[in-house]
FILOFI-129536 format. One record per residue (C-alpha): x, y, z; residue in one letter. Coordinates in steps of 0.001 Angstrom, whole numbers. Each point is the difference from the previous one (the first is absolute). Layout:
REM FILOFI-129536
R       X       Y       Z rest
R       X       Y       Z    A
...
This chain:
REM FILOFI-129536
R       X       Y       Z rest
R   10223   60839 -160149    M
R    -465   -3708    -822    P
R    1458   -1403   -3193    K
R   -1780   -2533   -2175    Y
R    1009   -2359   -2760    S
R   -1958   -2184   -2385    K
R    1036   -3056    2013    D
R   -1971    1314    2975    D
R   -3246    -734   -1863    F
R    -211   -3660    -942    D
R   -3605   -1004     783    V
R   -2042     -11   -3230    P
R   -3596    1198    -274    V
R   -2328   -2891    -800    K
R   -3569     -53   -1314    D
R   -2835   -1502    1993    Y
R    -863   -3576    -863    D
R   -3631    -271    1012    F
R     -93   -3713    -752    T
R    2107    -369    3164    K
R   -2143    2247    2184    V
R   -2176   -2244    2133    N
R    -401    2091    3148    D
R     855    3409    1433    V
R    3385   -1184    1275    S
R    1136   -1094   -3444    S
R   -1178    3295   -1486    L
R    1984    2027    2545    I
R    3004   -2245    -617    D
R    -130     928   -3701    Q
R    -245    3674     917    M
R    3600    -227    1238    K
R    1180    -956   -3486    D
R   -2450    2106   -1990    A
R     647    3271    1794    G
R   -2377    2607   -1312    G
R     795    2714    2494    F
R   -2265    -590    3041    T
R    -458   -3743    -612    A
R    3556    -808    1022    S
R    -476    2088    3150    K
R   -3083   -2002     930    L
R    1992   -3212    -388    A
R    2812    1366    2154    R
R   -2471    1169    2639    G
R   -1597   -3458      57    R
R    3394   -1616     573    D
R     944    2408    2808    I
R   -3344    -527    1727    L
R     115   -3763    -440    R
R    3347     -80    1781    D
R    -967    2360    2819    S
R   -3404   -1590     614    M
R    1606   -3428     301    S
R    1750    1285    3147    K
R   -2952    1682    1729    T
R    -341   -2679    2662    N
R    3730     -94     707    D
R    1017    1494    3318    E
R    1187    3586    -275    G
R   -1288     584   -3545    V
R   -2341    2928    -605    L
R   -2169     192   -3089    N
R   -1703    3376    -261    W
R   -3051     751   -2119    L
R   -1187    3579    -518    S
R   -2902    1178   -2144    F
R   -2624    2764    -280    P
R   -3608    -574     981    A
R   -1505     598   -3449    C
R     950   -3488   -1181    L
R   -2183   -1516    2733    C
R   -3031    1585   -1649    A
R     687   -2346   -2922    T
R     410   -3744    -341    G
R    3738     532     481    T
R    -808    -288    3694    R
R     168   -3719    -779    G
R    3768     243    -509    F
R     508    1476    3456    F
R   -2483   -2455    1502    L
R    1893   -2982   -1409    E
R    3332    1456    1105    A
R   -1152     534    3594    I
R   -1962   -3248     213    K
R    3042   -2035   -1075    N
R    2507    2065    2006    K
R    2009    1091   -3050    K
R     732    3326    1736    F
R     378     588    3718    N
R    -354    3777     329    V
R   -2501    2209   -1862    I
R      19    3786    -409    I
R   -3048    1602   -1568    T
R   -2425    2923     230    T
R   -3193     445    2014    C
R   -2207    -611   -3023    G
R    1094   -3638     -29    T
R   -1955    -464    3227    L
R   -2923    1932   -1494    D
R    -198   -2110   -3152    H
R     728   -3328    1671    D
R   -2728     413    2612    I
R   -2510    1537   -2426    A
R     479   -2710   -2628    R
R    -309   -2692    2651    T
R   -3609    1072     545    Y
R   -1007    1751   -3238    E
R     867     -46   -3708    N
R    1801    2565   -2115    Y
R    -989     235   -3657    F
R    1554     410   -3448    H
R    -256    3491   -1467    G
R    2010    2063   -2472    D
R    2610    2765     151    F
R   -2161    2210   -2225    N
R   -3236      27    2004    L
R   -1489    3373     966    D
R    1170     657    3576    D
R   -2623    2665     692    V
R   -2760   -2409    -962    A
R    1589   -2766    2066    L
R     267    2263    3037    G
R   -3660     925    -259    D
R    -868   -3696     387    E
R    2372    -702    2896    G
R    2367   -1956   -2238    L
R    3725     489     574    N
R    2469    -647   -2827    R
R    3466   -1403     666    L
R    1539    -186   -3480    G
R   -2305   -2407   -1790    N
R   -1478   -1456    3202    V
R   -3365    1198    1362    I
R    -538      27    3782    I
R   -3512     919    1214    P
R    -167    1903    3303    N
R   -1670   -2928    1744    E
R    2893   -2240   -1050    C
R    2657    2236    1538    Y
R    -508    2678    2664    G
R   -3337   -1322    1238    E
R    1066   -3630     374    I
R    3303     980    1614    L
R   -1747    2103    2610    E
R   -2526   -2729     761    N
R    2699   -2649     310    I
R    2805    1859    1721    L
R   -1752    1976    2753    I
R   -1166   -3131    1895    P
R    3413   -1601    -501    W
R    1820    3003    1450    L
R   -2216    -234    3067    E
R     934   -3677     352    E
R    3692     694    -551    I
R     -49    2747    2616    E
R   -1580   -2293    2589    E
R    2502   -2719    -879    E
R    3020    2306     378    R
R   -1203    1413    3298    K
R    -520   -3491    1413    R
R    3485   -1088   -1023    E
R    1870    3219     914    S
R   -2172    2129    2286    P
R    2787    2433     907    D
R    1059     861   -3553    N
R   -2210   -1772   -2549    P
R    1319    1841   -3062    W
R    3719    -460     557    L
R    1231   -2140   -2890    G
R   -3285     263   -1900    F
R    1089    1146   -3443    G
R   -1208    -879   -3480    S
R    1444   -3524     290    V
R   -2113    -817    3054    E
R   -3006    1795   -1504    L
R     200   -2071   -3205    C
R     251   -3217    1993    W
R   -2910    1006    2268    A
R   -2158     710   -3062    I
R    1193   -3136   -1803    G
R    -923   -2111    3038    N
R   -3588    1206    -420    R
R    -268    -707   -3729    I
R   -1284   -3497    -738    K
R     713      38   -3717    D
R    3020   -1657   -1610    E
R    -182    2456   -2919    N
R    1264    2774    2282    S
R    3617    1126     202    L
R    -496     996    3628    L
R   -1369   -3446     841    Y
R    3195   -1669   -1212    W
R    2340    2648    1426    A
R   -1542    -602    3430    A
R     -37   -3777    -384    K
R    3657    -130   -1106    N
R    1063    2864    2292    R
R    1563    1922   -2870    I
R     469    3657     977    P
R   -1784    2543   -2183    I
R    1421    3461     643    V
R   -1983    3034   -1157    I
R    2129    3123     577    P
R   -2796    2288   -1249    G
R   -2805   -1578    2000    L
R   -2120    3146     240    S
R    -120     423   -3801    D
R   -3099   -2010    -813    G
R   -3486   -1050    1046    A
R    1270   -2235    2787    I
R    2083    2910    1285    G
R   -3157    2104      65    A
R   -1772   -2693    2035    Q
R    2881     -58    2471    L
R    -262    3775     362    F
R   -3755    -147     556    M
R     435   -2755    2586    H
R    2360    2284    1871    R
R   -2675    2690     146    Q
R   -1999   -2362    2196    K
R    2975   -1542    1829    K
R    2602    2791     452    P
R    2619   -2334    1474    D
R      35   -2164   -3164    F
R    3440      67   -1621    M
R    1965   -1503   -2869    I
R    3623    -596    1001    D
R    1551     452   -3436    F
R    3531    -206    1408    L
R    -788   -3564    1063    A
R      -6    -863   -3708    D
R    3412    1584    -390    E
R    1295   -2099    2889    Q
R   -1191   -3145   -1769    I
R    1749    1061   -3214    L
R    3141     912    1920    S
R     121   -3387    1722    D
R    -529   -1812   -3296    L
R    2546    2040   -1921    T
R    2833     -28    2510    W
R    -177   -3782     430    T
R    -424    -900   -3690    A
R    2687   -2064   -1691    K
R   -1558     680   -3401    E
R   -2593    2515   -1149    S
R   -1855       2   -3330    H
R   -2890    2031   -1384    A
R   -2705     218   -2616    L
R   -1091    3641    -163    M
R   -3050     863   -2086    V
R    -344    3702    -764    G
R    1614    2497    2316    G
R   -1013    2508    2619    G
R      42    -634    3726    I
R    -176   -3798    -351    S
R    3095    -331   -2166    K
R    1889    2588    2013    H
R    -647   -1780    3277    H
R    1553   -3177   -1421    V
R    3183    1597   -1275    I
R     232    2374    2992    W
R     228   -2788    2539    W
R    2346   -2060   -2126    N
R    2608    2739     -84    Q
R     755    -816    3651    Y
R    1274   -3434    -984    R
R    1964    1162   -3033    G
R   -2808    -358   -2523    G
R   -2249   -2626   -1555    L
R    1595   -3205   -1262    D
R   -2330    -110   -3018    S
R   -2850    2120   -1292    A
R   -2698     -11   -2663    V
R   -1976    3139    -774    G
R   -3109     442   -2138    I
R   -1042    3478   -1075    T
R   -1674    2015   -2727    T
R    1675    3260    1089    A
R    2834    1791   -1823    P
R    3019    1085    1984    E
R     441    3516   -1414    Y
R   -2214    1642    2648    D
R    2002   -1307    2960    G
R   -2903   -1976    1474    S
R     627   -3112    2060    L
R   -2429   -1898   -2231    S
R    2172     856   -2984    G
R    3369    -413    1720    A
R    1820   -3019   -1363    R
R    1470   -2411    2502    L
R    3542     939    -995    R
R    -643    3402    1602    E
R    -500   -1707    3381    A
R    3542   -1376    -228    I
R    1360    3510     467    S
R   -1920     258    3291    W
R    1155   -3384    1263    G
R   -3555   -1336    -198    K
R     824   -2716   -2549    I
R    3386   -1704     -52    R
R    2127     739   -3042    A
R     351   -3691    -841    E
R   -3671    -836     630    A
R   -1956   -1547   -2891    P
R   -2652    2564    -873    Q
R   -2323     993   -2812    V
R   -2806    2463    -643    V
R   -2825   -1297   -2191    I
R   -1793    2876   -1694    E
R   -3690    -677    -393    G
R   -3398    -340    1605    D
R     177   -2220    3077    A
R   -3535   -1261    -653    S
R    1437   -1632   -3128    L
R    3476    -962    1248    I
R    -860   -1480    3417    L
R   -2486   -2615   -1298    P
R    2593   -1219   -2516    I
R    2626    -259    2718    L
R   -2460   -1642    2365    G
R   -1001   -2629   -2562    A
R    3645   -1119      12    D
R    1110     647    3572    L
R   -3084   -1399    1764    F
R    -533   -3116   -2089    K
């Protein structure tokens, strides 16, 4: 059991001085001194990310970003867009819905709604509610089907030309995302920039979404069509085993977060980590698991700088982005 003394605590709590706040950076700087529970965590997370992101282009440094798809149905997609566009992270783990929302919003709009709307009434009108975002049918499933089916035909022809003997060997979610991104001519798309910058996007649960459904339907017509999901794991293995440093920003939990920490256990753990979550830890969920728990599994190094910021990522990420991307 650790022992403490009064001398261990010598940093005083200070009040905010708003006359000295002239931008987001200066506000976050004051959060370090003001404390206030989560505020000091946000400041620490900013500092950890600032350090890790400064190394992204260094040889042998991995900067992982994981997040759930729901945020891409909101303007928070802009955080991920800026991060990928400016190569602040060099490996992305997310869920299938990220493809759904990124493609759909490239061609159609989503709309502001409310958490308290009547879902029966919305359903009767073909309006889907995601939290307080409204997504009409024509802005989601219909547009995805119209866009993706012709692209899959093109991709199939392309693969068979290049590798006639085994066109689907090596064709996992990374190659799929790049093939789609190559066909998007809109700089407001995550997939556009991932393809342009050749940043791998790995989607371990690729069948769990509208794009996954389109892939399945394409296979009904072309039975030899295949997704080589182990090709993604080979990419992650190659990156992890050769990394000199490995850092991560993990938003939420689930399969995306787990894939980051799972692969990093093979190199002795992450060298730094920032987590953002709204989940409690009492139910044993990965979303709620604090990063210190991953130390016991060897997925984060014991000495690694790390912090969990409790709160809504749609609020926290824009504040961080206003500082980190300036």
